[in-house]
C-alpha positions, -999 to +999 in steps of 0.1 A: -068-031-075-054+002-086-076+026-063-056+058-064-028+074-071-013+094-045+024+099-051+033+078-029+070+061-028+080+025-020+102+030+014+119+006-002+132+012-038+115+047-043+098+030-070+065+051-078+055+018-096+028+011-059-003-011-065-027+000-041-052-009-016-080+008-002-079-012+039-106+008+056-133+026+051-139+057+039-146+089+067-169+116+063-137+136+052-132+110+024-104+097+035-094+067+038-064+042+051-045+026+021-014-008+016+013-007-009+024-026-030+063-019-053+058-037-083+094-029-084+114-046-052+077-063-039+074-047-008+042-043+010+039-017+035+015+010+050+008+043+033+010+064+066+028+045+094+049+037+070+050+000+088+067-027+068+043-066+060+057-101+052+021-118+056-011-093+044-046-115+052-066-081+048-049-079+011-037-118+003-001-102-003+026-130+014+061-125+004+080-146-023 
């Protein structure tokens, strides 16, 4: 599900072709946490923290 475009780049390959998923509730200021999956190199990462996941039960992601 592509929920937004935030201008992020993949932390592995630099691509802007990302699948983005909201992972938290929308805060009063309109902000929400999100994870990205790069469509080019398939890395899955946290938008703010930069953590990379091999498996993410929140998004249903599993590295192949």
